[in-house]
C-alpha positions in Angstrom: 86.1 68.5 90.3 87.6 71.6 92.2 85.4 75.0 93.6 87.5 76.4 90.1 85.7 74.5 88.0 82.0 75.8 89.3 83.4 79.0 88.8 81.8 80.4 85.5 81.7 84.2 85.7 81.7 86.5 88.5 78.6 86.3 89.9 78.9 82.8 91.0 81.2 84.3 93.7 78.6 85.9 95.7 77.4 82.7 96.5 80.3 81.8 98.6 80.9 82.2 102.4 84.5 82.8 103.7 85.4 79.4 103.4 84.8 78.5 99.9 86.3 81.7 99.0 89.7 81.2 101.0 89.6 77.5 99.4 88.9 79.0 96.0 92.1 81.3 96.3 94.3 78.1 97.5 92.7 76.0 94.3 94.0 79.0 92.0 97.5 79.7 93.5 98.1 76.2 92.6 96.5 76.4 89.1 98.1 79.3 88.5 101.6 77.5 89.3 100.8 74.3 87.4 100.2 75.8 84.6 102.3 78.9 83.8 105.1 76.4 85.2 104.1 74.4 82.2 103.8 77.4 79.3 105.7 80.0 80.9 104.1 83.4 81.0 103.7 86.3 84.0 103.9 84.0 86.9 104.8 86.3 90.2 102.5 89.3 89.1 99.3 87.0 89.2 100.2 84.6 92.7 100.2 88.6 94.2 97.2 89.4 93.3 94.8 86.5 93.7 93.0 87.7 96.8 92.9 91.2 95.7 91.2 89.8 92.1 88.7 87.8 94.5 87.6 90.9 96.3 87.3 92.9 93.6 84.9 90.5 92.2 83.1 89.9 95.0 82.0 93.8 96.2 82.0 94.5 92.5 79.2 93.1 89.4 81.6 93.1 86.2 80.9 93.9 83.2 78.5 96.6 84.9 81.3 97.5 86.6 83.8 98.6 84.7 87.9 96.5 86.0 90.7 97.7 84.2 94.1 96.8 84.7 97.6 98.5 84.5 99.5 96.7 82.5 97.4 93.6 82.8 99.9 91.0 83.2 98.2 90.7 86.7 95.1 89.7 84.8 95.4 85.5 84.8 93.4 85.4 88.3 90.7 87.5 86.4 90.9 85.7 83.3 89.6 82.5 85.7 86.9 84.2 87.4 85.6 85.0 84.5 85.5 81.6 83.1 88.8 81.0 81.4 90.5 77.7 82.5 91.8 77.1 79.4 95.4 77.9 80.0 97.4 75.0 78.2 97.7 77.3 75.4 98.8 80.5 77.1 100.7 82.8 75.0 100.5 80.5 72.5 99.0 80.9 69.0 95.2 80.2 69.3 95.4 80.4 72.8 94.7 82.5 76.1 96.8 86.1 75.8 99.0 87.1 78.0 97.1 89.9 78.6 93.5 91.1 78.8 91.9 90.8 75.3 87.8 92.3 74.3 87.9 89.3 71.8 88.2 86.5 74.6 85.9 88.3 77.0 83.3 91.1 77.8 84.6 91.6 81.3 88.2 92.6 79.5 88.7 96.3 78.5 92.2 97.4 78.4 94.5 95.5 75.6 97.4 98.0 75.7 99.8 96.5 77.9 101.8 99.7 78.3 101.8 100.8 82.0 100.0 103.7 83.9 97.3 104.4 81.5 94.4 102.4 83.4 93.4 105.9 85.3 93.1 108.0 82.2 90.6 104.9 80.7 89.1 104.9 84.3 88.8 108.9 83.7 87.6 108.5 80.4 84.9 105.4 81.6 83.5 107.1 84.7 83.0 110.8 82.8 81.4 108.5 80.2 79.2 106.8 82.7 78.5 110.3 84.0 77.7 112.2 80.8 74.9 109.1 79.8 73.2 109.1 83.2 74.6 106.0 83.9 75.1 106.3 87.7 75.2 103.2 89.3 77.8 101.8 87.1 81.5 101.9 89.4 84.9 102.2 87.2 87.9 100.2 88.7 91.4 100.1 88.2 93.9 97.9 89.8 96.9 99.8 89.0 100.6 98.7 90.8 102.9 101.1 92.8 105.5 100.8 89.5 103.0 101.9 87.2 102.8 105.2 89.8 105.6 106.2 88.7 104.8 106.9 85.2 103.5 110.7 84.8 100.3 109.5 83.1 99.0 107.9 86.1 99.2 111.4 87.7 97.8 113.2 84.9 95.0 111.0 85.5 94.7 111.2 89.7 94.7 115.2 88.7 91.9 115.1 86.7 89.7 112.1 88.5 89.8 114.1 92.0 88.8 117.3 90.1 84.8 115.6 90.8 83.9 114.4 93.8 81.0 112.6 92.7 82.5 110.2 89.9 82.4 106.6 91.2 85.9 105.7 90.8 88.2 103.1 92.8 92.0 103.1 92.4 93.6 100.0 93.9 96.9 100.1 94.1 98.4 97.3 94.2 101.4 97.9 96.2 104.1 95.1 96.1 107.3 97.3 96.1 108.4 96.3 92.9 108.1 97.2 88.5 110.2 94.4 87.7 112.8 94.7 89.8 112.1 97.0 93.7 109.9 100.5 92.8 112.3 103.7 92.6 111.4 107.1 93.5 109.6 109.7 96.1 106.3 107.7 94.9 108.1 105.0 96.4 109.3 106.3 99.4 105.8 107.8 100.2 103.9 104.7 100.1 106.6 103.2 102.0 105.8 106.0 104.8 102.3 105.2 104.2 102.7 101.0 105.1 103.3 102.5 108.8 100.4 103.8 109.4 97.3 101.5 111.3 94.0 102.0 109.7 91.5 99.8 111.1 87.9 101.8 111.8 89.3 105.0 110.6 88.6 104.3 106.9 85.3 103.2 107.3 84.0 106.5 109.0 86.1 108.8 106.8 84.3 106.9 103.9 80.6 107.0 105.2 79.3 110.5 103.3 77.3 111.4 106.7 80.9 112.4 107.7 81.5 114.7 104.6 78.6 116.1 105.1 78.6 116.5 108.8 82.1 118.4 107.8 80.4 120.6 105.1 77.4 121.4 108.0 79.8 122.9 110.3 82.0 124.6 108.1 79.2 126.5 106.5 78.0 127.4 109.9 81.3 128.9 111.5 82.4 130.5 108.5 78.6 132.2 108.4 79.2 133.3 112.1 81.2 136.8 111.3 84.9 137.2 112.6 84.5 134.6 115.3 83.2 131.7 113.9 85.9 131.9 111.1 88.6 132.0 113.5 87.0 128.7 115.4 87.2 127.3 112.2 90.2 127.8 111.4 91.2 126.3 114.6 89.8 123.1 114.7 90.5 122.4 110.6 93.8 122.7 111.5 93.9 120.6 114.4 92.0 118.2 112.1 94.8 118.3 109.7 97.4 117.5 112.4 95.3 114.7 113.9 94.7 113.3 110.6 98.5 113.5 109.2 99.1 111.6 112.5 96.5 108.9 112.2 95.9 108.8 108.8 98.9 109.6 107.3 97.7 109.7 103.1 99.7 112.6 102.6 99.6 113.2 98.5 96.1 111.4 98.1 94.5 113.9 100.7 96.1 116.8 98.8 94.7 115.9 95.4 91.5 115.5 97.0 90.7 112.1 96.9 89.7 109.7 99.8 92.2 107.6 100.9 91.7 103.8 102.0 94.7 101.6 103.9 97.1 100.2 104.1 95.6 96.9 103.7 96.7 93.1 103.8 95.9 92.4 100.1 96.0 88.6 101.1 93.1 89.1 103.5 90.3 88.5 101.7 88.1 89.7 104.4 89.9 93.0 105.0 90.2 93.4 101.5 86.7 92.9 100.7 85.4 95.4 103.6 87.9 97.8 102.5 86.7 98.0 98.7 82.5 98.2 99.9 84.1 101.0 101.9 85.1 102.7 98.5 82.1 101.3 96.7 79.9 103.2 99.3 81.3 106.1 99.4 80.1 106.8 96.1 83.2 108.8 94.8 87.1 109.1 94.2 88.9 106.4 96.5 92.2 105.0 96.8 92.6 102.1 98.2 96.2 100.7 98.8 97.0 97.2 99.3 99.7 96.1 100.4 100.6 92.7 98.4 103.8 90.6 98.0 104.8 89.1 94.5 105.0 85.5 94.0 102.7 85.3 97.0 102.2 81.7 98.3 105.2 80.3 96.3 108.6 80.1 97.6 111.2 79.9 94.7 109.4 83.1 93.6 109.4 84.9 97.2 113.5 83.7 97.2 114.2 85.3 93.5 115.7 88.4 94.3 115.7 89.7 90.7 112.4 89.9 90.0 110.7 87.0 91.9 108.9 85.3 88.6 108.1 88.7 87.1 107.5 86.1 84.1 109.6 82.4 83.2 110.1 80.4 81.2 108.8 76.7 81.6 109.7 75.6 85.0 109.8 72.6 86.9 106.3 73.6 89.7 108.6 71.9 92.5 111.6 73.5 92.3 111.1 76.8 89.9 114.1 76.0 87.6 114.2 76.0 84.2 113.2 73.1 82.4 114.8 73.3 79.1 119.2 73.6 78.8 120.5 76.7 79.9 119.7 79.3 77.1 122.1 80.6 74.6 124.0 84.1 75.0 121.3 86.9 73.8 121.7 89.8 72.2 121.1 91.4 76.3 123.9 89.5 77.8 125.7 91.1 74.6 124.9 94.6 75.0 125.3 93.8 79.4 128.6 93.2 78.7 130.0 95.7 76.9 127.8 98.9 78.0 129.8 97.5 81.0 132.8 97.6 79.5 132.7 100.9 77.6 131.3 102.6 81.0 134.7 101.1 82.2 137.0 103.2 79.9 134.5 106.4 79.4 133.8 108.6 83.0 131.2 110.6 81.1 129.1 107.4 79.8 125.8 106.6 81.9 123.1 104.7 81.7 119.7 105.6 82.2 116.8 102.7 82.6 113.0 102.7 82.8 112.3 100.3 85.8 114.1 97.7 83.7 117.8 97.2 85.1 117.9 93.7 85.1 115.5 92.7 81.5 117.7 95.8 79.4 120.6 94.5 80.7 122.4 97.3 82.7 122.9 95.5 86.1 126.7 95.3 85.3 127.5 98.3 84.5 125.3 99.3 87.7 127.3 97.4 89.9 130.6 98.7 88.6 129.5 102.0 88.9 126.2 103.1 90.8 126.2 105.9 90.9 126.4 106.2 87.1 123.3 104.4 86.7 119.9 106.0 86.6 116.5 104.0 87.6 113.5 107.0 86.4 110.7 104.2 87.0 108.4 103.9 84.2 108.9 107.2 82.7 110.5 106.9 79.4 109.1 110.4 78.2 111.0 112.1 81.5 114.3 109.8 80.6 114.3 111.0 77.5 114.4 114.6 78.3 116.2 114.1 81.1 119.0 112.5 78.8 118.8 115.7 76.5 120.0 117.1 79.9 122.6 115.3 80.9 124.3 115.6 77.6 124.5 119.5 77.8 125.7 118.8 81.2 128.8 117.0 79.3 128.0 113.1 79.9 126.6 110.4 77.5 123.4 108.6 78.3 122.9 105.6 77.2 119.0 105.3 77.6 117.7 101.0 77.6 114.3 100.5 76.5 112.4 98.2 75.2 111.4 98.9 71.4 107.7 98.9 72.1 108.0 101.6 74.9 109.7 104.1 72.7 106.9 105.2 71.3 106.1 106.8 74.9 108.9 109.2 74.6 108.6 110.0 70.9 108.1 113.7 71.0 110.6 113.6 74.0 113.2 112.1 71.2 112.0 114.6 68.8 112.2 117.7 70.1 114.0 117.7 73.4 117.0 115.3 71.9 117.0 115.4 68.2 116.2 119.2 67.8 118.9 120.2 70.6 121.2 117.6 68.5 122.4 115.9 72.0 124.5 113.1 72.0 122.4 110.2 73.3 122.1 107.1 72.8 119.3 104.4 72.3 119.6 101.0 72.8 116.0 98.9 72.0 116.4 95.6 72.8 113.2 93.4 72.0 112.6 95.4 68.2 111.0 93.9 65.5 108.4 90.5 66.4 108.8 89.7 70.1 106.1 86.7 70.2 103.8 85.7 72.6 103.3 89.1 74.4 100.8 89.8 71.4 100.0 93.0 69.9 101.5 95.7 72.3 104.5 94.0 73.1 106.1 94.0 69.1 108.7 96.3 68.3 107.6 96.7 65.1 107.3 101.0 64.9 110.8 102.3 66.0 112.3 102.1 62.1 109.7 103.7 60.7 108.8 106.4 63.6 112.4 106.9 64.0 113.5 107.9 60.3 111.4 111.4 60.4 113.5 112.4 63.5 116.2 114.7 61.5 119.4 114.3 62.0 119.6 110.3 64.0 122.0 107.9 63.1 119.9 104.1 63.7 122.3 101.1 63.7 120.8 97.3 63.3 123.5 94.9 64.2 123.1 91.7 62.8 125.3 89.7 65.0 128.0 89.9 68.2 130.3 91.3 66.6 128.5 94.2 64.8 126.4 94.3 68.3 130.0 95.4 70.2 131.0 97.7 66.9 128.2 99.2 66.4 127.6 100.4 70.1 130.8 102.1 70.2 130.4 103.7 67.2 127.1 105.6 68.6 128.5 106.4 71.9 131.6 107.8 70.1 128.6 110.7 68.3 128.4 113.7 70.8 126.2 115.8 68.1 123.0 114.1 67.1 121.0 111.1 68.9 121.9 107.8 67.6 120.1 104.6 68.4 121.1 100.3 68.2 118.1 98.0 68.0 118.2 94.6 68.2 115.7 91.6 68.8 114.7 89.4 71.3 116.4 86.1 71.8 119.8 84.0 71.1 121.8 86.2 69.4 123.1 83.8 66.8 126.0 82.7 64.8 128.7 85.1 63.2 128.1 86.7 59.8 131.3 88.1 58.8 131.7 90.0 55.6 133.4 89.5 52.4 134.2 93.7 52.4 133.5 96.8 53.6 133.0 99.5 51.4 134.3 103.0 52.5 130.8 103.9 53.9 131.0 101.4 56.2 128.2 99.0 54.6 129.2 95.5 54.2 129.2 93.0 51.4 128.0 89.4 53.3 127.7 87.3 49.7 127.7 87.7 46.1 126.3 84.9 43.6 126.6 84.5 40.0 128.0 87.3 37.6 127.3 90.3 37.1 127.8 94.2 38.0 129.8 95.2 35.2 131.1 91.7 33.7 130.6 91.9 30.1 128.2 95.1 30.9 125.9 92.9 32.7 123.7 93.7 36.2 123.7 91.1 38.5 119.6 90.2 39.1 118.8 91.0 42.7 120.6 93.5 45.7 119.4 91.9 48.4 119.0 94.6 51.4 119.1 93.1 55.0 118.2 95.2 58.3 119.9 93.9 61.5 119.0 90.6 62.6 117.1 90.3 58.7 120.3 89.4 57.4 120.5 86.0 58.0 116.9 85.9 55.7 118.7 87.7 53.4 121.4 85.2 52.8 118.8 82.3 53.0 116.8 84.2 49.8 120.5 84.6 48.2 121.4 80.7 48.3 117.3 79.7 47.0 117.6 82.5 44.2 121.3 81.0 43.0 119.5 77.4 43.4 117.3 79.1 40.0 120.2 80.8 38.6 119.8 84.3 39.7 122.9 86.4 40.6 122.5 88.4 43.6 124.5 90.7 46.4 123.8 90.2 50.0 124.4 93.7 51.6 124.4 94.8 55.8 124.0 98.6 55.7 125.0 98.5 59.1 123.7 102.2 60.0 120.0 102.0 58.2 119.8 105.9 59.4 121.2 108.0 57.4 121.0 105.8 53.9 124.5 104.8 53.1 125.4 106.1 49.5 126.9 102.3 48.6 123.2 101.4 48.5 122.3 103.3 46.0 125.3 102.6 44.4 124.9 99.4 44.9 121.1 99.7 43.6 121.8 100.9 40.4 124.7 97.8 39.7 121.2 95.5 40.3 117.8 94.9 38.1 115.4 94.9 41.3 116.5 95.6 44.9 114.5 93.5 47.9 114.6 95.2 51.6 114.1 92.9 54.1 113.3 94.4 57.7 111.4 93.1 60.8 109.5 96.6 61.2 106.2 97.8 59.1 106.8 97.9 55.7 105.0 101.8 55.5 107.8 104.3 56.1 110.4 101.5 57.2 113.6 101.2 56.0 113.1 99.8 52.2 110.8 102.9 51.7 112.8 105.7 52.7 116.1 103.8 49.9 113.5 103.6 47.6 113.2 107.6 48.2 116.7 108.1 48.2 117.4 106.3 44.8 114.6 108.4 43.6 116.1 111.2 44.2 119.8 110.5 42.9 118.6 109.5 39.5 118.3 105.6 40.2 114.8 103.9 39.1 116.4 100.4 39.6 112.6 98.3 41.0 112.4 98.0 44.6 110.4 95.5 46.9 109.6 96.5 50.6 109.4 93.2 52.5 108.4 93.8 55.9 105.6 93.3 58.5 101.9 95.2 57.9 100.2 98.0 59.2 98.2 95.7 61.7 98.1 94.9 65.5 99.9 91.1 65.2 98.5 88.4 67.2 100.4 86.7 70.3 102.1 83.8 68.7 106.0 82.6 68.3 107.9 85.0 66.4 108.8 82.5 64.0 104.9 81.4 62.9 104.0 84.9 63.3 106.9 86.5 60.1 105.3 82.9 58.7 101.8 84.4 58.8 103.3 88.2 57.5 105.2 86.1 54.5 108.5 87.3 55.8 110.4 84.0 55.4 113.1 83.6 53.2 110.6 80.6 50.9 108.2 83.5 50.3 110.4 86.3 49.6 112.4 84.2 47.2 109.9 83.0 45.1 108.4 86.4 45.0 111.7 87.7 44.1 112.1 84.8 41.5 108.7 86.1 39.7 109.8 89.6 39.7 113.0 88.4 38.1 111.0 86.6 35.6 108.9 89.4 34.7 105.4 87.7 36.1 104.7 89.7 39.1 105.4 93.2 40.3 107.5 95.1 41.0 108.9 93.9 37.5 113.1 93.7 37.4 114.8 95.6 35.2 115.4 93.9 32.0 118.6 92.5 31.6 121.4 93.6 29.3 120.6 91.6 26.1 117.4 93.3 26.8 118.4 97.0 27.0 117.5 97.8 23.9 113.6 97.0 24.3 112.1 98.1 27.7 109.8 95.5 29.9 106.5 97.8 29.2 104.2 94.6 29.8 104.4 91.5 31.8 105.7 88.8 30.4 104.2 84.8 31.1 106.7 83.0 33.2 107.2 81.0 30.0 108.4 83.9 27.8 110.4 85.0 30.5 112.0 81.6 31.2 112.8 81.6 27.2 114.5 85.4 27.6 116.3 85.3 30.9 
């Protein structure tokens, strides 16, 4: 039995001596390398916080004290220390989540894996404890230096610092990176702080007697007339000067918070001492811990891209992927095409939020370093900045994961769209993403974006349409454009039978109808983006049952193309398949346009439920939510037969006797 096997909760840590804790740290690191390499997941971030997390749980008492992890991808060590060692199915259906999960443990608080929110949670939790008289409880937030590039974190710091008695400890996990190296003024400030030497200074400054002595001296001198006040001002100025030399805390002290550090985040004794000083102070304290992403694992440390931020299944000895070479992905297509566009157009600039490599902007940056801007984890700023760049004559291309668009929606609406700015937003990982879970599915964008006036949204179905639609997007200079695509391999080409005048592609036709002998074709299947593959499969299945169909790809789903409405009028029922939420999705919008133009063809919206979908593979999630070709074909066949709502309009032979009540399947088969 290993030492790790004996740890069922944080209290078990407190019986260990220093040697045992170091041995436990080594076992945890070995456990993570062996298990995460077998399942895939966030390896580098967790290897970097082994000692830090051990120290947090030895000094504080979770769940009595609340521990909040910003983003949460660095919470694997926390899971192990709170009794969760079954990593065999990590991030797989039914297994442990890749982020904190309240269902899993009372020690987990914040499930959202969007960065920069932990300090607002800490502010709220600590206020709650204070107002309810639970003043013996501490709140600890572990936030990476990358997340400090997000404005929300500083809004929270501003509020936390306003109350000197609230027991909040902010642990800054400073590894110099988010995915890639952290950028901006905050990163530069933290680098300056790393050079300072603290040692015993922090212990003095976090002793309440130090503050009390300073306050007594201030009161005495400032109440002693002009001479005393002058002496106080002189001493205070000298103190500030000395402090700036000895303790370079700068911005944190200016905000009114105690600063402890920098501390070696891999030195267990130093981390525990720093956290005990912070805990005993009894007010807001920032503990600045210097860590190394991928610490203790050479393949991760040598990885220049992201130090194994997230890995597929790998060989634990070498760190190399064990599978075959991955297929060309949607991200690869964007990477190559935006670089080509940038070569041709000097006005095109790239904007990324700390995701240069994951979004595929690194190729453009290598060729045009002055025209790619990394704003850090700051989607709100990115979009408004892009509006400003458009005003100045540029065409910004803002690359985001679809789930992170939510954070900048107000700026897209009021700063970009209201001002008709020529800004292109590229959304990677749209739709169901799989193992990262509820907060990473990019399933909200279609519903959100359709309410933005003047916005044009493209959803490519394959590599050729991706290239085509990206170029069409950057050619629009008087309105925002969005190009969205899913995670993973781009798939085989899906050529069109024809392109209609307004750009809608007809992908397939099965059976007779649409003006032939006065008949309508049975089903119009509208595929949104990558769901065109499913749409074509549905049509094939319907054809096997004698049901005629037309399959179209609108290409630009916003605004709704006139051809889609015209084709809807020529069919008995419309089925719209999308990988966003059904509520307020593209299907709903097409229905509204049909009704506005007097087209009363039945329409079935097929998409995702308005729910937070748990982690699993993309295929498993689509199966559970009914977004599969088999299920859609079954439901559509039932609608055509008149046994399931929505009922298809009657076939041509039945036009004189409109269908008003459901028919049995037997009756429907006899007449259809």
